[in-house]
C-alpha atoms as a printed R data frame, in Angstrom:
    type eleno elety resid chain resno       x       y       z
1   ATOM     1    CA   UNK     A     1 -12.732 -13.032  19.483
2   ATOM     2    CA   UNK     A     2 -15.024 -11.663  16.779
3   ATOM     3    CA   UNK     A     3 -17.116 -13.511  14.229
4   ATOM     4    CA   UNK     A     4 -18.185 -12.342  10.812
5   ATOM     5    CA   UNK     A     5 -20.753 -13.911   8.551
6   ATOM     6    CA   UNK     A     6 -21.935 -13.924   4.995
7   ATOM     7    CA   UNK     A     7 -24.742 -15.894   3.429
8   ATOM     8    CA   UNK     A     8 -24.293 -17.189  -0.089
9   ATOM     9    CA   UNK     A     9 -27.494 -18.158  -1.910
10  ATOM    10    CA   UNK     A    10 -27.640 -20.040  -5.228
11  ATOM    11    CA   UNK     A    11 -30.666 -21.752  -6.721
12  ATOM    12    CA   UNK     A    12 -30.748 -24.045  -9.697
13  ATOM    13    CA   UNK     A    13 -32.701 -22.923 -12.741
14  ATOM    14    CA   UNK     A    14 -34.750 -26.039 -13.492
15  ATOM    15    CA   UNK     A    15 -34.532 -25.382 -17.243
16  ATOM    16    CA   UNK     A    16 -30.738 -25.610 -17.292
17  ATOM    17    CA   UNK     A    17 -28.640 -28.758 -17.731
18  ATOM    18    CA   UNK     A    18 -26.927 -29.139 -14.356
19  ATOM    19    CA   UNK     A    19 -25.260 -32.506 -15.028
20  ATOM    20    CA   UNK     A    20 -24.057 -31.223 -18.412
21  ATOM    21    CA   UNK     A    21 -22.348 -28.307 -16.620
22  ATOM    22    CA   UNK     A    22 -24.631 -25.816 -18.404
23  ATOM    23    CA   UNK     A    23 -26.070 -23.969 -15.427
24  ATOM    24    CA   UNK     A    24 -25.850 -20.401 -14.197
25  ATOM    25    CA   UNK     A    25 -23.256 -19.563 -11.579
26  ATOM    26    CA   UNK     A    26 -25.156 -16.407 -10.590
27  ATOM    27    CA   UNK     A    27 -25.772 -16.159  -6.859
28  ATOM    28    CA   UNK     A    28 -26.269 -13.617  -4.088
29  ATOM    29    CA   UNK     A    29 -23.800 -12.587  -1.395
30  ATOM    30    CA   UNK     A    30 -25.807 -11.439   1.623
31  ATOM    31    CA   UNK     A    31 -24.096  -9.615   4.483
32  ATOM    32    CA   UNK     A    32 -25.160  -8.974   8.080
33  ATOM    33    CA   UNK     A    33 -25.979  -5.318   7.452
34  ATOM    34    CA   UNK     A    34 -28.644  -6.414   4.982
35  ATOM    35    CA   UNK     A    35 -26.855  -5.567   1.754
36  ATOM    36    CA   UNK     A    36 -27.053  -8.060  -1.080
37  ATOM    37    CA   UNK     A    37 -24.403  -8.158  -3.786
38  ATOM    38    CA   UNK     A    38 -24.771 -10.114  -7.032
39  ATOM    39    CA   UNK     A    39 -22.141 -12.826  -7.245
40  ATOM    40    CA   UNK     A    40 -20.940 -15.141 -10.002
41  ATOM    41    CA   UNK     A    41 -17.979 -17.106 -11.158
42  ATOM    42    CA   UNK     A    42 -15.434 -15.131 -13.142
43  ATOM    43    CA   UNK     A    43 -16.160 -15.157 -16.890
44  ATOM    44    CA   UNK     A    44 -12.506 -16.104 -17.371
45  ATOM    45    CA   UNK     A    45 -13.197 -19.303 -15.397
46  ATOM    46    CA   UNK     A    46 -16.711 -20.136 -16.566
47  ATOM    47    CA   UNK     A    47 -17.717 -18.697 -19.947
48  ATOM    48    CA   UNK     A    48 -20.700 -16.434 -20.505
49  ATOM    49    CA   UNK     A    49 -23.671 -16.898 -20.273
50  ATOM    50    CA   UNK     A    50 -23.089 -19.315 -17.382
51  ATOM    51    CA   UNK     A    51 -21.250 -16.469 -15.567
52  ATOM    52    CA   UNK     A    52 -22.393 -12.911 -15.068
53  ATOM    53    CA   UNK     A    53 -19.769 -10.283 -15.935
54  ATOM    54    CA   UNK     A    54 -21.751  -7.652 -13.981
55  ATOM    55    CA   UNK     A    55 -21.519  -9.571 -10.703
56  ATOM    56    CA   UNK     A    56 -18.683  -9.820  -8.189
57  ATOM    57    CA   UNK     A    57 -16.633 -12.986  -8.511
58  ATOM    58    CA   UNK     A    58 -14.653 -14.540  -5.636
59  ATOM    59    CA   UNK     A    59 -11.346 -13.426  -7.126
60  ATOM    60    CA   UNK     A    60 -12.475  -9.787  -7.283
61  ATOM    61    CA   UNK     A    61 -13.904 -10.025  -3.769
62  ATOM    62    CA   UNK     A    62 -10.574 -11.359  -2.499
63  ATOM    63    CA   UNK     A    63  -8.626  -8.475  -4.056
64  ATOM    64    CA   UNK     A    64 -11.201  -5.951  -2.805
65  ATOM    65    CA   UNK     A    65 -11.039  -7.410   0.702
66  ATOM    66    CA   UNK     A    66  -7.267  -6.970   0.884
67  ATOM    67    CA   UNK     A    67  -7.482  -3.458  -0.553
68  ATOM    68    CA   UNK     A    68 -10.311  -2.390   1.748
69  ATOM    69    CA   UNK     A    69  -8.608  -3.718   4.881
70  ATOM    70    CA   UNK     A    70  -5.348  -1.971   3.970
71  ATOM    71    CA   UNK     A    71  -7.194   1.297   3.318
72  ATOM    72    CA   UNK     A    72  -9.073   1.203   6.626
73  ATOM    73    CA   UNK     A    73  -5.843   0.652   8.556
74  ATOM    74    CA   UNK     A    74  -4.086   3.349   6.517
75  ATOM    75    CA   UNK     A    75  -6.809   5.905   7.340
76  ATOM    76    CA   UNK     A    76  -6.672   5.080  11.055
77  ATOM    77    CA   UNK     A    77  -2.873   5.318  11.187
78  ATOM    78    CA   UNK     A    78  -2.792   8.534   9.126
79  ATOM    79    CA   UNK     A    79  -5.313  10.166  11.472
80  ATOM    80    CA   UNK     A    80  -3.330   9.064  14.528
81  ATOM    81    CA   UNK     A    81  -0.187  10.628  13.020
82  ATOM    82    CA   UNK     A    82  -1.903  13.925  12.211
83  ATOM    83    CA   UNK     A    83  -2.336  13.564   8.436
84  ATOM    84    CA   UNK     A    84  -5.746  14.502   7.017
85  ATOM    85    CA   UNK     A    85  -6.745  12.279   4.096
86  ATOM    86    CA   UNK     A    86  -9.140  13.819   1.567
87  ATOM    87    CA   UNK     A    87  -9.286  10.941  -0.917
88  ATOM    88    CA   UNK     A    88  -8.004   7.362  -1.234
89  ATOM    89    CA   UNK     A    89  -8.236   5.421  -4.496
90  ATOM    90    CA   UNK     A    90  -6.683   2.006  -4.992
91  ATOM    91    CA   UNK     A    91  -6.453   0.288  -8.376
92  ATOM    92    CA   UNK     A    92  -5.622  -3.120  -6.873
93  ATOM    93    CA   UNK     A    93  -4.811  -6.092  -9.121
94  ATOM    94    CA   UNK     A    94  -4.662  -9.782  -8.252
95  ATOM    95    CA   UNK     A    95  -2.747 -12.424 -10.204
96  ATOM    96    CA   UNK     A    96  -4.059 -15.976 -10.419
97  ATOM    97    CA   UNK     A    97  -1.302 -18.490 -11.156
98  ATOM    98    CA   UNK     A    98  -0.080 -21.872 -10.046
99  ATOM    99    CA   UNK     A    99   1.466 -21.831  -6.584
100 ATOM   100    CA   UNK     A   100   4.409 -23.876  -5.301
101 ATOM   101    CA   UNK     A   101   2.102 -26.927  -5.023
102 ATOM   102    CA   UNK     A   102   0.976 -26.585  -8.637
103 ATOM   103    CA   UNK     A   103  -2.513 -25.429  -7.577
104 ATOM   104    CA   UNK     A   104  -4.254 -22.381  -8.985
105 ATOM   105    CA   UNK     A   105  -4.164 -19.670  -6.369
106 ATOM   106    CA   UNK     A   106  -4.232 -15.930  -6.017
107 ATOM   107    CA   UNK     A   107  -0.449 -15.714  -5.815
108 ATOM   108    CA   UNK     A   108   0.001 -11.956  -5.766
109 ATOM   109    CA   UNK     A   109  -2.118  -8.898  -5.087
110 ATOM   110    CA   UNK     A   110  -0.654  -5.488  -5.821
111 ATOM   111    CA   UNK     A   111  -2.230  -2.470  -4.169
112 ATOM   112    CA   UNK     A   112  -1.700   0.855  -5.927
113 ATOM   113    CA   UNK     A   113  -3.203   3.405  -3.574
114 ATOM   114    CA   UNK     A   114  -3.255   7.051  -4.576
115 ATOM   115    CA   UNK     A   115  -3.898   9.134  -1.478
116 ATOM   116    CA   UNK     A   116  -4.704  12.827  -1.497
117 ATOM   117    CA   UNK     A   117  -3.969  14.641   1.743
118 ATOM   118    CA   UNK     A   118  -5.220  18.053   2.787
119 ATOM   119    CA   UNK     A   119  -2.824  20.808   1.842
120 ATOM   120    CA   UNK     A   120  -1.991  21.771   5.445
121 ATOM   121    CA   UNK     A   121   0.171  18.756   6.327
122 ATOM   122    CA   UNK     A   122   1.641  16.615   3.559
123 ATOM   123    CA   UNK     A   123   3.638  13.473   4.367
124 ATOM   124    CA   UNK     A   124   7.080  13.046   2.852
125 ATOM   125    CA   UNK     A   125   7.639  10.050   0.595
126 ATOM   126    CA   UNK     A   126   9.294   8.208   3.501
127 ATOM   127    CA   UNK     A   127   6.357   8.995   5.811
128 ATOM   128    CA   UNK     A   128   3.894   7.812   3.153
129 ATOM   129    CA   UNK     A   129   5.810   4.556   2.737
130 ATOM   130    CA   UNK     A   130   5.870   4.099   6.522
131 ATOM   131    CA   UNK     A   131   2.100   4.641   6.715
132 ATOM   132    CA   UNK     A   132   1.514   1.975   4.073
133 ATOM   133    CA   UNK     A   133   4.018  -0.412   5.668
134 ATOM   134    CA   UNK     A   134   2.284  -0.109   9.058
135 ATOM   135    CA   UNK     A   135  -1.158  -0.535   7.428
136 ATOM   136    CA   UNK     A   136   0.060  -3.716   5.752
137 ATOM   137    CA   UNK     A   137   1.435  -5.055   9.029
138 ATOM   138    CA   UNK     A   138  -1.881  -4.436  10.792
139 ATOM   139    CA   UNK     A   139  -4.263  -5.620   8.039
140 ATOM   140    CA   UNK     A   140  -6.217  -8.645   9.318
141 ATOM   141    CA   UNK     A   141  -6.832  -9.964   5.829
142 ATOM   142    CA   UNK     A   142  -3.198  -9.721   4.714
143 ATOM   143    CA   UNK     A   143  -2.221 -11.482   7.940
144 ATOM   144    CA   UNK     A   144  -4.636 -14.308   7.078
145 ATOM   145    CA   UNK     A   145  -3.429 -15.291   3.613
146 ATOM   146    CA   UNK     A   146  -0.356 -16.788   1.967
147 ATOM   147    CA   UNK     A   147  -0.739 -14.512  -1.058
148 ATOM   148    CA   UNK     A   148   2.099 -12.078  -1.640
149 ATOM   149    CA   UNK     A   149   0.621  -8.625  -1.047
150 ATOM   150    CA   UNK     A   150   2.619  -5.759  -2.537
151 ATOM   151    CA   UNK     A   151   1.929  -2.079  -2.036
152 ATOM   152    CA   UNK     A   152   3.053   0.409  -4.664
153 ATOM   153    CA   UNK     A   153   1.775   3.760  -3.382
154 ATOM   154    CA   UNK     A   154   1.287   6.585  -5.831
155 ATOM   155    CA   UNK     A   155   2.392   9.944  -4.476
156 ATOM   156    CA   UNK     A   156  -0.359  12.459  -5.171
157 ATOM   157    CA   UNK     A   157   0.737  16.080  -5.146
158 ATOM   158    CA   UNK     A   158  -1.892  18.502  -3.896
159 ATOM   159    CA   UNK     A   159  -2.209  21.612  -6.049
Protein backbone atom coordinates (compact mmCIF):
# COMPACT_ATOMS: atom_id res chain seq x y z
CA UNK A 1 0.00 0.00 0.00
CA UNK A 2 1.19 3.51 -0.82
CA UNK A 3 0.02 6.84 0.54
CA UNK A 4 0.08 10.20 -1.16
CA UNK A 5 -0.51 13.57 0.41
CA UNK A 6 -1.28 17.13 -0.46
CA UNK A 7 -1.74 20.09 1.82
CA UNK A 8 -4.35 22.68 0.93
CA UNK A 9 -3.97 26.06 2.63
CA UNK A 10 -6.58 28.85 2.57
CA UNK A 11 -6.70 31.87 4.83
CA UNK A 12 -9.51 34.35 5.17
CA UNK A 13 -8.82 37.94 4.18
CA UNK A 14 -10.21 39.82 7.18
CA UNK A 15 -11.37 42.69 4.96
CA UNK A 16 -13.70 40.48 2.93
CA UNK A 17 -17.33 39.64 3.73
CA UNK A 18 -17.21 35.91 4.49
CA UNK A 19 -20.85 35.52 5.58
CA UNK A 20 -21.97 37.50 2.52
CA UNK A 21 -20.11 34.99 0.30
CA UNK A 22 -17.75 37.74 -0.90
CA UNK A 23 -14.41 36.17 -0.06
CA UNK A 24 -11.47 34.99 -2.13
CA UNK A 25 -11.28 31.33 -3.04
CA UNK A 26 -7.53 31.62 -3.72
CA UNK A 27 -5.50 28.98 -1.91
CA UNK A 28 -2.27 27.00 -2.17
CA UNK A 29 -1.84 23.35 -3.12
CA UNK A 30 1.34 22.10 -1.45
CA UNK A 31 2.83 18.76 -2.44
CA UNK A 32 5.35 16.49 -0.71
CA UNK A 33 8.19 17.42 -3.05
CA UNK A 34 7.91 21.01 -1.85
CA UNK A 35 6.20 22.52 -4.87
CA UNK A 36 3.38 24.96 -4.27
CA UNK A 37 0.72 25.56 -6.90
CA UNK A 38 -1.79 28.42 -6.75
CA UNK A 39 -5.31 27.07 -6.46
CA UNK A 40 -8.77 28.61 -6.75
CA UNK A 41 -12.32 27.81 -7.58
CA UNK A 42 -13.14 27.86 -11.27
CA UNK A 43 -14.26 31.30 -12.48
CA UNK A 44 -17.21 29.53 -14.12
CA UNK A 45 -18.32 28.41 -10.64
CA UNK A 46 -17.40 31.46 -8.57
CA UNK A 47 -17.16 34.75 -10.47
CA UNK A 48 -14.07 36.93 -10.58
CA UNK A 49 -12.63 38.52 -8.46
CA UNK A 50 -13.53 35.89 -5.85
CA UNK A 51 -11.79 33.29 -8.08
CA UNK A 52 -8.39 33.51 -9.68
CA UNK A 53 -8.33 32.60 -13.39
CA UNK A 54 -4.53 32.17 -13.23
CA UNK A 55 -4.72 29.43 -10.59
CA UNK A 56 -5.49 25.72 -10.94
CA UNK A 57 -9.05 24.82 -10.05
CA UNK A 58 -10.13 21.35 -8.85
CA UNK A 59 -11.80 20.56 -12.16
CA UNK A 60 -8.61 21.30 -14.11
CA UNK A 61 -6.55 19.33 -11.59
CA UNK A 62 -8.88 16.35 -12.01
CA UNK A 63 -8.54 16.40 -15.81
CA UNK A 64 -4.76 16.88 -15.54
CA UNK A 65 -4.49 13.99 -13.09
CA UNK A 66 -6.23 11.59 -15.47
CA UNK A 67 -4.16 12.82 -18.41
CA UNK A 68 -0.87 12.63 -16.53
CA UNK A 69 -1.52 9.12 -15.21
CA UNK A 70 -2.48 7.88 -18.69
CA UNK A 71 0.65 9.45 -20.19
CA UNK A 72 2.98 7.91 -17.60
CA UNK A 73 1.54 4.45 -18.22
CA UNK A 74 1.66 5.00 -21.99
CA UNK A 75 5.37 5.91 -21.85
CA UNK A 76 6.20 2.86 -19.73
CA UNK A 77 4.28 0.49 -22.01
CA UNK A 78 5.71 2.04 -25.19
CA UNK A 79 9.26 1.63 -23.85
CA UNK A 80 8.58 -1.99 -22.88
CA UNK A 81 7.32 -2.67 -26.42
CA UNK A 82 10.33 -1.06 -28.09
CA UNK A 83 8.80 2.24 -29.24
CA UNK A 84 10.83 5.39 -28.57
CA UNK A 85 8.62 8.37 -27.73
CA UNK A 86 10.06 11.80 -28.54
CA UNK A 87 7.07 13.94 -27.54
CA UNK A 88 3.64 13.49 -25.93
CA UNK A 89 1.06 16.28 -25.87
CA UNK A 90 -2.48 15.81 -24.61
CA UNK A 91 -5.21 18.43 -25.03
CA UNK A 92 -7.52 16.78 -22.48
CA UNK A 93 -11.03 18.16 -21.86
CA UNK A 94 -13.41 17.43 -19.00
CA UNK A 95 -17.19 17.91 -19.12
CA UNK A 96 -19.08 18.92 -15.99
CA UNK A 97 -22.75 17.91 -16.15
CA UNK A 98 -25.43 16.35 -14.01
CA UNK A 99 -24.87 12.65 -13.41
CA UNK A 100 -27.49 9.90 -13.11
CA UNK A 101 -28.27 11.10 -9.55
CA UNK A 102 -28.84 14.67 -10.72
CA UNK A 103 -25.61 15.88 -9.07
CA UNK A 104 -23.00 17.99 -10.81
CA UNK A 105 -20.05 15.79 -11.60
CA UNK A 106 -17.18 15.48 -14.00
CA UNK A 107 -19.08 13.07 -16.22
CA UNK A 108 -16.61 12.70 -19.07
CA UNK A 109 -12.94 13.36 -19.69
CA UNK A 110 -11.61 13.02 -23.21
CA UNK A 111 -7.88 12.58 -23.68
CA UNK A 112 -6.50 13.62 -27.06
CA UNK A 113 -2.87 12.58 -26.95
CA UNK A 114 -0.62 13.35 -29.89
CA UNK A 115 2.49 11.21 -29.61
CA UNK A 116 5.60 11.64 -31.72
CA UNK A 117 7.80 8.57 -31.98
CA UNK A 118 11.38 8.42 -33.18
CA UNK A 119 11.62 7.71 -36.88
CA UNK A 120 13.30 4.30 -36.45
CA UNK A 121 10.26 2.36 -35.20
CA UNK A 122 6.77 3.74 -35.77
CA UNK A 123 3.71 1.96 -34.37
CA UNK A 124 0.85 1.14 -36.70
CA UNK A 125 -2.54 2.67 -35.93
CA UNK A 126 -3.62 -0.62 -34.32
CA UNK A 127 -0.46 -0.74 -32.18
CA UNK A 128 -0.99 2.88 -31.12
CA UNK A 129 -4.59 2.13 -30.13
CA UNK A 130 -3.42 -0.94 -28.19
CA UNK A 131 -0.83 1.14 -26.33
CA UNK A 132 -3.48 3.65 -25.30
CA UNK A 133 -5.97 0.92 -24.38
CA UNK A 134 -3.40 -0.78 -22.11
CA UNK A 135 -2.42 2.59 -20.56
CA UNK A 136 -6.07 3.27 -19.79
CA UNK A 137 -6.49 -0.16 -18.21
CA UNK A 138 -3.46 0.38 -15.97
CA UNK A 139 -4.07 4.03 -14.99
CA UNK A 140 -4.63 4.22 -11.22
CA UNK A 141 -6.64 7.41 -11.48
CA UNK A 142 -8.97 6.14 -14.21
CA UNK A 143 -9.48 3.00 -12.13
CA UNK A 144 -10.50 5.17 -9.17
CA UNK A 145 -13.29 7.26 -10.69
CA UNK A 146 -16.77 6.78 -12.13
CA UNK A 147 -16.13 9.40 -14.81
CA UNK A 148 -16.22 8.14 -18.38
CA UNK A 149 -12.66 8.48 -19.67
CA UNK A 150 -12.33 8.44 -23.45
CA UNK A 151 -9.09 8.38 -25.40
CA UNK A 152 -9.00 9.79 -28.92
CA UNK A 153 -5.35 9.46 -29.95
CA UNK A 154 -4.03 11.67 -32.71
CA UNK A 155 -1.69 9.87 -35.08
CA UNK A 156 1.40 12.02 -35.56
CA UNK A 157 3.39 11.28 -38.69
CA UNK A 158 7.12 11.80 -38.32
CA UNK A 159 8.67 13.67 -41.24
